[in-house]
C-alpha positions in Angstrom: 3.7 157.3 149.5 5.8 160.4 149.2 5.7 163.6 151.5 5.6 167.1 149.8 5.8 170.6 151.6 4.1 173.5 149.6 4.9 177.2 150.1 1.2 179.2 149.2 1.2 182.2 151.4 -0.4 184.4 148.5 -2.8 181.3 147.5 -3.4 179.5 150.5 -7.2 180.6 150.6 -7.7 179.8 147.2 -5.9 176.7 146.9 -7.0 175.1 150.2 -10.4 176.3 149.9 -10.7 174.8 146.2 -9.1 171.2 147.2 -6.0 171.7 145.1 -2.1 173.3 144.2 -1.4 175.1 141.1 1.9 176.3 139.6 3.1 177.6 136.5 5.2 175.4 134.2 8.2 177.8 134.2 9.6 180.9 135.7 8.6 184.3 134.5 12.0 184.4 132.1 11.3 180.9 130.7 13.6 178.8 132.9 12.5 175.5 134.5 11.4 175.6 138.2 12.1 172.3 139.7 9.6 173.0 142.7 7.1 173.4 139.9 8.1 170.6 138.1 7.8 168.6 141.5 3.7 168.8 140.8 4.1 166.3 138.2 5.9 163.8 140.1 3.1 163.7 142.9 1.1 160.4 143.0 -2.5 159.9 144.7 -1.9 159.0 148.3 1.1 161.3 148.7 0.7 163.7 151.8 1.2 167.4 151.3 2.1 169.9 154.1 0.6 173.4 153.7 2.6 176.2 155.0 1.3 180.1 154.7 2.3 182.9 156.9 4.5 181.3 159.3 2.3 178.3 159.9 1.4 174.8 159.0 -2.4 175.2 158.5 -3.3 172.1 156.6 -2.2 168.7 155.5 -3.7 166.8 152.6 -3.8 163.7 150.5 -3.2 164.1 146.6 -6.6 162.6 145.2 -5.2 162.4 141.4 -2.6 162.5 139.1 -1.2 165.9 138.2 -2.9 167.7 134.9 -2.3 170.7 132.8 -4.7 173.3 134.1 -4.8 177.3 133.1 -4.3 179.6 136.0 -7.0 179.7 138.6 -9.3 183.1 138.1 -9.7 183.0 141.7 -5.8 184.0 142.3 -7.0 187.4 141.2 -3.9 189.9 141.3 -1.6 187.5 143.5 -1.1 185.5 140.3 -0.6 188.8 138.0 3.2 187.7 137.3 2.5 184.0 136.4 1.9 182.6 132.9 -1.5 181.3 132.3 -0.3 177.5 131.5 0.6 175.4 134.5 0.0 172.4 136.6 -2.5 171.3 139.0 -3.0 168.8 141.5 -6.1 167.8 143.2 -5.8 167.6 147.1 -8.4 166.6 149.9 -7.2 169.0 152.6 -7.7 168.6 156.2 -7.6 171.7 158.2 -5.7 171.7 161.5 -7.7 172.8 164.5 -4.4 174.1 166.2 -2.0 175.2 163.4 1.8 174.3 163.9 4.6 176.9 164.0 7.5 175.5 162.4 9.8 178.3 164.6 8.8 176.6 167.6 10.1 173.1 166.6 13.2 174.2 164.5 15.4 172.2 166.8 13.8 169.1 165.4 13.0 170.1 161.9 16.2 171.7 160.7 18.2 168.7 160.5 15.7 167.1 158.5 15.4 169.7 155.8 16.5 169.1 152.4 19.9 170.7 151.5 18.3 171.7 148.3 15.0 173.2 147.6 14.2 173.6 151.2 10.9 174.7 152.0 12.4 176.6 155.3 15.1 179.0 155.7 18.0 178.5 158.4 16.1 181.1 160.5 12.7 179.0 160.1 11.1 181.2 157.9 9.5 180.2 154.8 11.4 179.9 151.3 9.3 181.8 149.2 11.6 180.8 146.1 10.1 177.3 146.9 6.7 176.4 145.9 6.4 172.5 146.4 9.4 170.9 148.0 10.0 167.1 147.9 10.6 166.1 152.0 12.0 163.1 153.6 9.7 160.7 155.3 11.5 161.4 158.5 10.3 165.0 158.4 6.9 164.2 156.8 6.6 161.8 159.6 7.8 164.3 162.0 5.6 167.1 161.3 2.4 164.4 161.1 3.4 163.7 164.9 3.5 167.5 165.6 0.0 167.7 164.0 -1.3 165.0 166.1 0.2 166.2 169.4 -1.9 169.0 168.8 -4.9 167.8 166.7 -5.7 164.4 168.8 -7.9 163.1 165.9 -5.9 164.1 163.2 -3.6 160.9 162.7 -6.8 158.6 162.3 -8.5 160.9 159.9 -5.4 160.9 157.8 -4.8 157.2 158.2 -8.2 156.5 157.1 -8.3 158.9 154.4 -5.2 157.5 152.9 -6.4 153.7 153.2 -9.5 154.8 151.3 -7.4 156.2 148.6 -4.4 153.9 148.3 -6.0 150.7 149.7 -8.4 149.6 146.8 -5.7 150.9 144.1 -3.1 148.7 145.4 -4.8 145.8 145.8 -6.4 146.6 142.3 -2.9 146.5 140.8 -2.2 143.1 142.5 -5.4 141.6 141.1 -4.6 142.9 137.6 -1.0 141.7 137.8 0.0 138.4 136.0 0.7 136.4 139.3 -1.4 133.4 139.7 -4.3 133.5 142.1 -2.3 132.0 145.0 0.2 134.7 144.9 -2.2 137.4 144.7 -3.8 136.2 147.6 -0.8 136.0 149.7 0.2 139.6 148.8 -3.4 140.9 149.8 -2.9 139.3 152.8 0.6 140.5 153.6 -0.4 144.2 152.8 -3.4 144.0 155.2 -0.9 142.3 157.7 0.7 145.8 158.6 -1.8 146.2 161.2 -1.3 142.9 162.6 2.4 143.4 162.8 2.0 146.9 164.8 -0.7 145.2 167.0 1.9 142.6 167.8 4.9 144.9 168.0 3.0 147.1 170.5 2.5 143.8 172.8 6.6 144.0 173.0 7.4 147.3 172.8 5.7 150.2 174.8 7.6 153.3 174.0 10.5 154.5 171.7 13.4 153.5 173.5 15.7 156.3 172.4 13.3 159.3 173.1 11.1 157.7 176.1 7.7 158.9 174.0 5.0 156.4 175.0 2.2 157.9 172.6 1.8 155.3 170.0 0.1 157.8 167.6 3.3 159.4 167.4 5.4 156.5 166.9 6.4 154.5 163.7 6.4 150.5 164.1 9.8 149.9 162.5 10.9 146.3 161.2 14.6 145.3 162.5 14.9 143.1 159.7 13.1 145.1 156.7 10.2 143.7 155.3 11.5 143.0 151.9 14.3 140.9 153.3 11.9 139.0 155.5 12.0 135.2 154.5 8.3 134.5 155.3 5.1 136.1 156.6 5.9 135.0 160.4 9.0 137.2 160.4 7.2 139.8 158.8 4.3 139.9 161.3 6.6 139.1 164.4 6.3 141.4 167.1 10.0 140.7 168.0 10.9 141.9 164.7 10.3 145.7 165.5 10.8 148.7 167.4 8.6 151.5 168.0 10.6 154.6 167.1 10.2 158.5 167.0 10.0 159.6 163.6 13.4 161.1 163.3 15.0 158.1 165.1 13.3 155.6 162.9 15.0 157.3 159.8 18.5 156.7 161.2 17.7 153.2 162.2 16.2 152.4 158.9 18.9 153.7 157.1 21.6 151.9 159.0 22.9 155.0 160.9 22.3 153.7 164.1 21.7 150.2 165.4 21.9 148.5 168.9 23.9 145.7 170.7 22.0 143.1 172.4 22.4 144.6 175.7 21.0 147.9 174.5 24.1 149.9 173.9 23.5 152.5 170.8 26.1 152.4 167.6 26.6 155.1 165.6 27.7 154.9 162.2 29.8 158.0 162.2 30.4 161.2 164.2 27.7 163.3 162.0 25.1 161.0 163.3 26.3 161.5 166.9 26.2 165.4 166.4 22.6 164.9 165.0 21.5 163.1 167.9 22.8 165.5 170.3 21.2 168.2 168.6 18.0 166.5 168.9 18.7 166.5 172.9 19.9 162.9 173.1 22.7 162.0 175.6 25.4 159.8 174.3 26.5 157.3 175.0 22.9 155.7 175.6 22.1 152.4 176.5 18.1 151.7 175.8 17.8 148.6 177.9 18.5 144.8 177.2 16.5 143.3 174.3 14.4 139.7 174.5 16.2 136.7 173.0 14.3 136.6 169.8 14.6 140.3 169.2 18.4 139.8 169.3 18.3 137.2 166.2 16.8 140.1 164.1 19.0 142.8 165.5 22.0 140.6 164.7 20.8 140.7 161.0 20.5 144.4 161.1 23.9 144.9 162.6 25.7 142.7 159.8 23.6 143.7 157.0 22.0 147.0 157.7 24.2 149.0 160.0 26.1 151.5 157.8 24.6 150.4 154.6 24.9 154.0 153.1 26.4 157.3 154.1 25.0 160.0 156.0 25.0 162.8 153.1 
């Protein structure tokens, strides 16, 4: 699953009302535009954030792969400057009862914006030269958290809809693989076990230790020892092998930019990470409280194998 952000002030009503996004294949001068090409990179189940008129008004899921499509007639004069040949991606949109104004949350959003083809300017205004932007999981999850904060049922709606789009397709791929029947069954059980992992984790961790957020709908169930590195399902489903983290903190932990000592002291990989945390209003140095002995076993792996795993570029 990937996150995308579409700026479509002129065509918002047509696209959200019609259940799609559309762009020409090239700029008016015939040059390539990465934010148009991005439509061809979307996949079913990806999440698309709709921004228009200074507000995030809808969030949707990609329903089908991108296809070639002529310019929609409902664009009217808004599309006069665009060529007729283009790309279309069908989207199942969910309208927000209470839209989100990014400028109200710029301190949280700004550090997570992409350095190239950003959907927002530094001022918080939309970047109208950018149509469909690829954004990080951290930024995407942060927007989902904000959306759920003002639209309490929104997260459940998206999660259920996404499961419908992705679940059957993933399991169909497993069943169509060349694995033997036992391996297929194990993979399917492991995939479905994600829900069990979170349930086990919530018995151990009541809140994000860094931000103090207790609303479970706004937190990510983050493995300490990554799922792909776990030796077996007991490790993958062990609630002690996880932390409930706010989306922006989850990104730092997942990438190895922060970690924790057994006694709860936060360690930062480099000064730029400390600066980002301070910009988010987190006071340093920070101690998040001691961990349980079993958690410490997983944290030892995180410190030795994940911490400082890649630079914060």
